[in-house]
One Martini backbone bead per residue (centre of mass of N, CA, C, O) as a GRO file, in nm:
protein
  203
    1MET     BB    1  -0.140   3.474  -6.060
    2ILE     BB    2  -0.217   3.282  -6.359
    3GLY     BB    3  -0.313   2.957  -6.430
    4ILE     BB    4  -0.274   2.746  -6.726
    5VAL     BB    5  -0.392   2.441  -6.802
    6ASP     BB    6  -0.193   2.165  -6.913
    7TYR     BB    7  -0.358   1.881  -7.110
    8ASN     BB    8  -0.371   1.876  -7.431
    9MET     BB    9  -0.681   2.055  -7.471
   10GLY     BB   10  -0.576   2.355  -7.575
   11ASN     BB   11  -0.563   2.702  -7.641
   12LEU     BB   12  -0.327   2.865  -7.466
   13ALA     BB   13  -0.226   3.113  -7.628
   14SER     BB   14  -0.492   3.278  -7.652
   15VAL     BB   15  -0.524   3.316  -7.355
   16GLN     BB   16  -0.257   3.440  -7.284
   17ASN     BB   17  -0.275   3.685  -7.482
   18ALA     BB   18  -0.527   3.815  -7.355
   19PHE     BB   19  -0.392   3.874  -7.083
   20ALA     BB   20  -0.159   4.042  -7.194
   21LYS     BB   21  -0.345   4.278  -7.290
   22LEU     BB   22  -0.408   4.336  -6.974
   23GLY     BB   23  -0.140   4.298  -6.802
   24CYS     BB   24  -0.137   3.985  -6.731
   25GLN     BB   25  -0.002   3.739  -6.552
   26THR     BB   26   0.100   3.415  -6.691
   27GLU     BB   27   0.098   3.051  -6.665
   28ILE     BB   28   0.195   2.742  -6.778
   29VAL     BB   29   0.057   2.443  -6.631
   30SER     BB   30   0.179   2.084  -6.609
   31HIS     BB   31   0.176   2.054  -6.279
   32SER     BB   32  -0.006   1.978  -6.012
   33GLU     BB   33   0.199   2.069  -5.777
   34GLU     BB   34   0.161   2.388  -5.877
   35PHE     BB   35  -0.127   2.510  -5.831
   36HIS     BB   36  -0.085   2.658  -5.542
   37LYS     BB   37   0.077   2.908  -5.663
   38TYR     BB   38  -0.202   3.014  -5.764
   39GLU     BB   39  -0.465   3.239  -5.746
   40LYS     BB   40  -0.549   3.128  -6.038
   41LEU     BB   41  -0.750   2.928  -6.264
   42ILE     BB   42  -0.738   2.787  -6.595
   43LEU     BB   43  -0.975   2.577  -6.784
   44PRO     BB   44  -0.943   2.465  -7.073
   45GLY     BB   45  -1.094   2.355  -7.400
   46VAL     BB   46  -1.061   2.111  -7.680
   47GLY     BB   47  -1.303   1.859  -7.742
   48ALA     BB   48  -1.334   1.566  -7.580
   49PHE     BB   49  -1.427   1.464  -7.274
   50GLY     BB   50  -1.288   1.187  -7.243
   51ASP     BB   51  -1.012   1.276  -7.326
   52ALA     BB   52  -0.975   1.500  -7.113
   53MET     BB   53  -0.986   1.304  -6.865
   54GLU     BB   54  -0.749   1.121  -6.953
   55HIS     BB   55  -0.537   1.349  -6.939
   56LEU     BB   56  -0.578   1.430  -6.647
   57ARG     BB   57  -0.506   1.152  -6.539
   58GLU     BB   58  -0.224   1.114  -6.657
   59ARG     BB   59  -0.140   1.400  -6.494
   60ASP     BB   60  -0.259   1.407  -6.207
   61MET     BB   61  -0.522   1.644  -6.197
   62ILE     BB   62  -0.793   1.571  -6.059
   63GLY     BB   63  -0.730   1.595  -5.749
   64ALA     BB   64  -0.596   1.883  -5.772
   65LEU     BB   65  -0.853   2.033  -5.874
   66GLN     BB   66  -1.036   1.954  -5.632
   67GLU     BB   67  -0.856   2.082  -5.420
   68TYR     BB   68  -0.848   2.375  -5.532
   69ALA     BB   69  -1.165   2.414  -5.492
   70GLN     BB   70  -1.124   2.400  -5.163
   71SER     BB   71  -0.946   2.690  -5.135
   72ASP     BB   72  -1.115   2.955  -5.263
   73LYS     BB   73  -1.014   2.969  -5.533
   74TYR     BB   74  -1.020   3.071  -5.857
   75MET     BB   75  -1.214   2.895  -6.132
   76LEU     BB   76  -1.196   2.872  -6.494
   77GLY     BB   77  -1.407   2.740  -6.741
   78ILE     BB   78  -1.351   2.678  -7.094
   79CYS     BB   79  -1.582   2.519  -7.248
   80LEU     BB   80  -1.485   2.228  -7.190
   81GLY     BB   81  -1.385   2.321  -6.911
   82MET     BB   82  -1.672   2.360  -6.810
   83GLN     BB   83  -1.777   2.067  -6.844
   84LEU     BB   84  -1.563   1.927  -6.650
   85LEU     BB   85  -1.706   2.044  -6.378
   86PHE     BB   86  -1.890   1.819  -6.395
   87GLU     BB   87  -2.011   1.493  -6.339
   88SER     BB   88  -2.104   1.445  -6.651
   89SER     BB   89  -2.106   1.265  -6.981
   90GLU     BB   90  -2.251   1.169  -7.317
   91GLU     BB   91  -1.990   1.181  -7.486
   92PHE     BB   92  -1.920   0.891  -7.618
   93GLY     BB   93  -2.061   0.823  -7.359
   94GLU     BB   94  -1.982   0.763  -7.027
   95HIS     BB   95  -1.847   1.038  -6.823
   96LYS     BB   96  -1.653   1.140  -6.575
   97GLY     BB   97  -1.617   1.417  -6.382
   98LEU     BB   98  -1.512   1.648  -6.139
   99GLY     BB   99  -1.773   1.737  -5.957
  100LEU     BB  100  -1.808   2.065  -5.885
  101ILE     BB  101  -2.081   2.051  -6.047
  102LYS     BB  102  -2.414   2.006  -6.080
  103GLY     BB  103  -2.442   1.781  -6.356
  104LYS     BB  104  -2.485   1.751  -6.724
  105VAL     BB  105  -2.362   1.650  -7.039
  106THR     BB  106  -2.521   1.730  -7.357
  107ALA     BB  107  -2.685   1.718  -7.632
  108PHE     BB  108  -2.836   1.847  -7.873
  109ASP     BB  109  -3.190   1.874  -7.917
  110THR     BB  110  -3.313   1.890  -8.239
  111THR     BB  111  -3.627   1.833  -8.173
  112LYS     BB  112  -3.649   2.133  -8.023
  113PHE     BB  113  -3.628   2.292  -8.269
  114SER     BB  114  -3.789   2.565  -8.429
  115GLU     BB  115  -3.545   2.546  -8.634
  116PRO     BB  116  -3.313   2.496  -8.864
  117LEU     BB  117  -3.002   2.375  -8.723
  118LYS     BB  118  -2.661   2.370  -8.664
  119VAL     BB  119  -2.446   2.112  -8.572
  120PRO     BB  120  -2.263   2.300  -8.438
  121HIS     BB  121  -2.240   2.568  -8.232
  122MET     BB  122  -2.136   2.849  -8.445
  123GLY     BB  123  -2.061   3.162  -8.322
  124TRP     BB  124  -2.251   3.424  -8.272
  125ASN     BB  125  -2.401   3.508  -7.944
  126ARG     BB  126  -2.621   3.545  -7.697
  127MET     BB  127  -2.601   3.662  -7.360
  128PHE     BB  128  -2.774   3.602  -7.051
  129THR     BB  129  -2.730   3.776  -6.740
  130THR     BB  130  -2.637   3.814  -6.442
  131ASN     BB  131  -2.536   3.973  -6.132
  132HIS     BB  132  -2.211   3.918  -6.190
  133PRO     BB  133  -1.871   3.986  -6.163
  134LEU     BB  134  -1.798   3.854  -6.449
  135PHE     BB  135  -2.021   4.096  -6.571
  136LYS     BB  136  -1.897   4.358  -6.535
  137ASN     BB  137  -1.980   4.623  -6.746
  138LEU     BB  138  -2.209   4.458  -6.876
  139ASP     BB  139  -2.457   4.375  -7.046
  140GLU     BB  140  -2.723   4.160  -7.007
  141GLU     BB  141  -2.667   4.165  -7.325
  142HIS     BB  142  -2.428   3.964  -7.514
  143TYR     BB  143  -2.170   3.892  -7.737
  144LEU     BB  144  -2.043   3.561  -7.819
  145TYR     BB  145  -1.810   3.287  -7.890
  146PHE     BB  146  -1.909   2.980  -8.037
  147VAL     BB  147  -1.798   2.612  -7.991
  148HIS     BB  148  -2.047   2.350  -7.994
  149THR     BB  149  -2.237   2.032  -7.922
  150PHE     BB  150  -2.235   2.057  -7.612
  151HIS     BB  151  -2.416   2.087  -7.295
  152VAL     BB  152  -2.535   2.200  -7.001
  153ASN     BB  153  -2.708   2.054  -6.708
  154CYS     BB  154  -2.811   2.219  -6.443
  155SER     BB  155  -2.929   2.143  -6.127
  156ASN     BB  156  -2.877   2.443  -6.013
  157GLU     BB  157  -3.019   2.749  -6.052
  158ALA     BB  158  -2.805   2.916  -5.885
  159ASP     BB  159  -2.553   2.839  -6.083
  160ILE     BB  160  -2.689   3.029  -6.302
  161ILE     BB  161  -2.544   3.315  -6.504
  162GLY     BB  162  -2.607   3.194  -6.809
  163ARG     BB  163  -2.786   3.246  -7.124
  164THR     BB  164  -2.884   3.065  -7.440
  165ASN     BB  165  -3.002   3.068  -7.776
  166TYR     BB  166  -3.036   2.734  -7.952
  167GLY     BB  167  -3.347   2.645  -8.025
  168TYR     BB  168  -3.282   2.670  -7.715
  169GLU     BB  169  -3.234   2.700  -7.389
  170PHE     BB  170  -2.909   2.740  -7.236
  171THR     BB  171  -2.634   2.691  -7.051
  172SER     BB  172  -2.337   2.937  -7.050
  173ALA     BB  173  -2.309   2.997  -6.725
  174VAL     BB  174  -2.124   2.947  -6.416
  175ALA     BB  175  -2.163   2.949  -6.039
  176HIS     BB  176  -1.977   2.790  -5.756
  177LYS     BB  177  -1.860   2.995  -5.590
  178ASN     BB  178  -1.522   2.960  -5.715
  179ILE     BB  179  -1.669   2.816  -5.957
  180LEU     BB  180  -1.626   2.871  -6.308
  181GLY     BB  181  -1.823   2.898  -6.624
  182ILE     BB  182  -1.776   2.917  -6.991
  183GLN     BB  183  -1.873   2.830  -7.313
  184PRO     BB  184  -1.753   3.045  -7.444
  185HIS     BB  185  -1.490   3.244  -7.603
  186PRO     BB  186  -1.335   3.519  -7.470
  187GLU     BB  187  -1.068   3.524  -7.653
  188LYS     BB  188  -1.281   3.549  -7.922
  189SER     BB  189  -1.480   3.824  -7.813
  190HIS     BB  190  -1.339   4.061  -7.769
  191ASP     BB  191  -1.445   4.302  -7.565
  192ASN     BB  192  -1.624   4.119  -7.396
  193GLY     BB  193  -1.417   3.902  -7.328
  194MET     BB  194  -1.210   4.083  -7.200
  195LYS     BB  195  -1.395   4.178  -6.966
  196ILE     BB  196  -1.421   3.897  -6.842
  197LEU     BB  197  -1.120   3.851  -6.782
  198GLU     BB  198  -1.084   4.099  -6.615
  199ASN     BB  199  -1.293   4.020  -6.395
  200PHE     BB  200  -1.140   3.772  -6.311
  201ARG     BB  201  -0.879   3.904  -6.223
  202ASN     BB  202  -1.049   4.089  -6.000
  203LEU     BB  203  -1.164   3.877  -5.783
   0.00000   0.00000   0.00000
């Protein structure tokens, strides 16, 4: 059973529907004391980092997510959910994150763009991945759907399992032990995204 964390900052239905197509049972979980019941957790997210952390705080989920991370069960952060796994973000001020992966969330530095590009980064783009079980049976290079203005700067090279180029190369997927994160939306990425969710289910 996979739990999808509800903290009022994500499109839970689309994630749940994607898993349903895989024949995988999921539940929306709104109470932190129930996290331990699930074999795996999904932390989705759409919106601003600071608001998301405030919602997690209001629902008493921060400590529970940190405790879950210590259980060796797998957790997958999607889009904003991935960013929340990190230590901090500079989105609309300085905000502390969950601190499960070392690094910081920063805005795209448009001064580094080799050509005029719009921010947010929105639409289909290639991800170049390492040989990680999350990407089993996918080409080393595959297209996924992105919608974001900020991206992570991962402190440890060993935690980076996916990179994408938009103006410059940035980290788009991470793995630190049982904690995984992916910047694009697999639930919106058709066959490639479904394969990623299937691989997460099978971990």
